[in-house]
N, C-alpha and C positions, 0 to 999 in steps of 0.2 A: 697278794692274799690279805683280805681284811680280817685279821685276827680279832681286832676290836669288835667288829660287826658280828662275828661268829659268837662271841661271848654275849653280846647285847641282843642277839636274835630272840631268845625266849622272852626277854622283856618287851621286845617290839611286838611279838605276837600277842602278849597280854594287853598291851596298850591299844593296838588296833581293834582287838576284840571288844574292849571297853568302849571305844569310840562307836563302834557298830551297834552295841547293845543300847547305849544312850540315845543314838539317832533313831534306831528301829523302834524303841519303846515310845518315844515322845514326839517324833517328828514325821517318820514316813507315812504312818497310817492315819493321818489327819487330813481332812478336807478343809482347805483354806478358802473362805468365801468373802472375807473382809479382813482389815487390819486388826479388828478386835480378837480375831481367832489367834493372833500371835501373843496376846496379852496374858495367857494362862500362866499361873505362877509355876506349875510343873514344867511347862515348856521353857520358861525363862531360866529355870535352874538347870534344866538339861542343856540348853543352849550354851551356857557358860562352861559346861563339861567337855564340849566337843571341839575345843580349841579353835574357835572362829577367828581369832585375831592373829593367829600364827600361820605362817606360810608352809605349804607342804614340804618344800625343800628344807626348811629350817628344822622341821619336825624329824624328817628323815636323817639329817645331819647328827642329831642326837644319838642315833643308833648305829650309823654306818659312816665310815670315813673313806673307804676306797671310792674314787670317782666313778668306776665302773658299776659297782654295786649301787651306788646312789642313782645312776641313770636308770637302772632297772626298776627300783621303787618309785622313782619320780615319774615313770611312764604312766602311773596311775591317773595323773592329771589329765592325760589325753583321753582317758575313758569318759571324761565329762566335757571334752572339747576345750580344755584350758591349759594354761602353762603351770608347771610346779613352782615356778618363781612368784606366781601371783595368786593362784587359788588357795583357799584355806586348807589348813592341815586336816580339817574335818574329813575330807574325802580320801585321806589315808586309810580310812575304814575299808576301802576296797581290798586292802592287803589281808584283812581278815577273811573275806569271802574267798580269795584265792588260796591263801596259805593255810588257813584253818579249816574251811569248809571244802575246799577243793574245786577243781574245774571239771565240768562235765560236758559230754558231747551227745547230742541226739542223733541217733543212727539214721542216716539219710539226710542229715543237715537240718539247719534251722527252719527250712521251709516246711518240714514235717510238723513243727509246732504250730505254724500258721494254718496248715491244713487241718490239724486237730481242732483248733479253735473254730475253723469254718464248719466242720462237721458237727460240732456240738451246737453252734449257733442255729444251723439249719434244723437239727433235731428239736430244738426249742421253739421252732416256728419263725426263725428270722429269715429275712429276704435280703440278698445282696445283689446290687446292680453294678456289674463290672463295666469298665470302660465308660464311666459316666462321671461328668464333672458338675459339681454344684456351682452355679454361677452367682446365686443371690439368696439371702434369706429374707422372707417376707415378714416384715415387722409391723405390728399394730398394738398400740397401748402398752409398749414395753414388753411385748411378748412376740416370740416367733410363731407365726401361724403355720408355716411350711417352707420348704426350700424349692427353688427353681433350678432345674438341670439345664445342661447345654443341649438337651434334646427337646426342650420346651415343656417338659413334664413338671408338674407341681406335686411335690409329695408332702402331705400334711402330717403333723404329728404334735404330740403334747409336750415332749421334751427333745431338745437337740443336743447331742454329744459331738463335739468337734475333736476329731482324732488326727487333725492336721496341725501344721505349724501355727502356733498362737498368733504371731505377728501377721503373717501373710493372710490367714483366714479371717481375722478380725478386720483388717484393713480392706480386704477385697470383697468380702461378703456382706458387710454392713455399711451403710452410708455414714459418713462421719457425724452427721447430725443425730444419728441414732445411738451413738456411743460416746457421750461427752466425757466418760472417764478414760477413754482410749483415743484421744486425738492423734492424728497422723504425726504431729510434732513429738508427742510423747513416745509413740512406737518407734519413731525413727532414732530415738536416743539410745536404744539398746545396742550393745556390742555384740556382734555375732560370735558364736563359738568357732572353733576350728572346723575346717571342711576336710575333704580328702581328695587325693589324687590316687585313683584305683586302677590297676590293671588286672583284668580277668584273663589268665593265661592258661590255656590247655595244652599240654605237651604230650608227645606220643610215647615218650619213655618215662617210666616211673623213676623218680629220684629219691632214693632211700635215706639221703643225707639231709633232707630238709624235714624238719620236725612238723607236727601238727600245728604248733604254734612256734614261729621262728622269728627272731628279731635281729637285724644288723644295724647296730647303732652308729650314729654320727661321731665324728671325732671331737665335736664342740657342741655340747647340748644347749648351753646358754645361748650360743649364737643362733642355733636352729630356731629356738622360740623367739629370739629377738627379731629374726627375719620374718617369722610367721605373724607376730602380733604387732610389732613396731613399724616394720618395713612393708608389711603386707605383701610379701613376696614368697615364692617357693624357695625352700632352703637349697644353698649351694651343695651341702653334703647332708642329704636326708637320712633320717632313721627309717629303715624299711621293715615293715612287718609283713610277714607271709603266713597265711592260713592255708594249710595243706591237709585237708581232711582225708584225702586218700591214703595218707600215712596211717591213719587210725581205721578208716573205713575202706577197705580195699574194693568193696563193691561199687564204689563211686565211679571208677574209671580204670581202664587199663593202664593209663599213663599216670600223669600228675596233674591235679587241678589246683593251680596257684591263685589265691586271692591275695594280690600284692597291694599293700596300702602304704601311702606316704602322706604324712600330715601336710595340709595345704591351707592357706589363708581362704577365707570366705570371700573370693573375688573373682571376677571374670577371667578366664584363660582363653586365649585365642587358639585357633587350630594349629597355627605354627608353633606356638609355645607348647601345646599339648604334645605334639609329635617329637619336638626337641627334648622335653623333659622325660618322655617315655624312654628315649634312648639313653638319657643320663641314668635312669633307674636300672635299665638293663646292663649298662656298662659297669655300675657299682656291684650288681649282682654277679657278673662275671668275674670281677676282681675277688669277690667272696667265694668263688668256686662254683657258682649256680649258673650254668649256661642255658639260656632259654630260647634265644632266637633261632638256632639251627634246628630245634625240635618243635617249634610252635605249629600247632594245629588249629588253635582258636585264640582269638584276642579281641578284647573289648576294653576300651579306656573310658573311665568315668571321671568327670572333673566337677569342681564346684558349679560351673555353668550348667552342666547337664543335671546336677542334683537339684539346682533351683528350677530348672525347666520341668523335670519329670516329676518332682515331689512337691512343688511350690514351697521349697525350704527357703528361709529367710537368708537372702544372699548367698544361698548354697551351703549354709552352715548345717552341720550334722545334728547339733543339739540346740539350735535356735539362739540361745543366749549364753555367753561365756560366763564362767563362775569367777571372775576376777574381782569384781566390786562385791562388797558385802551384801548389799540388797539383791543382787542378781544370783548370789549363791543361796541365800536363806529366805528372800522375800521374792520368790519367783511368781510369775502371774498366777492369780487365783484360779481355783478349779471351777469357779462360777463367775460368769460375767456380771459386772458391777451394775450394769444399766438395764440389762434384759433378763427377766426372771428365770426363763427356761432354757438358757444356754449354759452348757458345761464344757469344760476343756479337759482332755486327757492327753497323755503323750509326753514325750521328752521335753517339750518346751514349756510345760507348766509344773506345778508341784507334784511329786517331790524331786523330779529331775530326769536326766537322760540316762540311757542304757535300758536293755530289755527288762531287768527286774523292776526298775523305778517305773517304767512305762506301765508295766502290768499292775503295779500297786496303784498308780493313779486311776486306772480303770476300776479296780476293786473299790477304791475310795468313793469315786463318783457313783457307782452302782448302788453302794450302801446308803448314800444320801438320797438318791431317787426312791429307793425302797422304803426309807424312813419317811419321806415326804408323802407317799401314797399309803403308808401304813400297811404295807404288803406282808 
């Protein structure tokens, strides 16, 4: 029992609320187009308030002493694809969103959010081409005239917003001569964020003992992150997260729908490794009292390799760039291309960062810039 942590918890809530308010006021809702945008006096003042030089684990140790409680709060680093022993304390602000604001569920699952965006986009006259890959951007006089698809079609436009991985998109859609600020050698220097080993398991019997959000922790948290980021290997004893939306939304399935996630390095995993590690995950869950194999109706395994292939993600990373180095935490790739006037970047691999809320904010920021540009 962490009696010290119980006493400090109210102070912790106030501290992470302040972190969030400072970041939200001065940092999240800015569009960064060059280094000059970081030189605002108000931004510099706010930057010093959000504990950029302190590590997340060190920050949490101020409020909690029990190692099990520390693991719970240090898990926030994985929300940005990083290690709590390397990422800045700034990202402890996630605690405010969970503990003060609360966690919400969209009935029907997160796909309903995407469907709603699609509905509004179409109502506004937007056109979406499914199952179509952009192969190249056509550049002339430092402007993109249009994009060429894998079907040979050329789509012309005044502005290009890239909602894909910053590194992969820049590297593969533009010739290196067209992007002097983004040479391959520079892009290759980025450290990838964490990836994921995911099992989508549909079981025929409902399991009431697995909560909507359920975590089975490792016995050695530091070792797990060391293996992930230093040894670049799958952890021997992984922390396992399960999302079980059927616990909340019984209309999802008659049985249980388990989204099982284990942190993984952003590296290639062979088919043999994938099968062996899947069994390791199932074995641990069985020891925890969650038996899946006898009741399995549906199964799909997703690895860093498939994430890289299916989503063009940088080395299969979930958040593009890790938040370990200072510049990668606070000086993420700009929302506007430095060499080509009409290319903008949104998504988790640019400012303000990864995770659904940050991704949405990046889209809002870029939209405002384009609206301002055209005086709409």
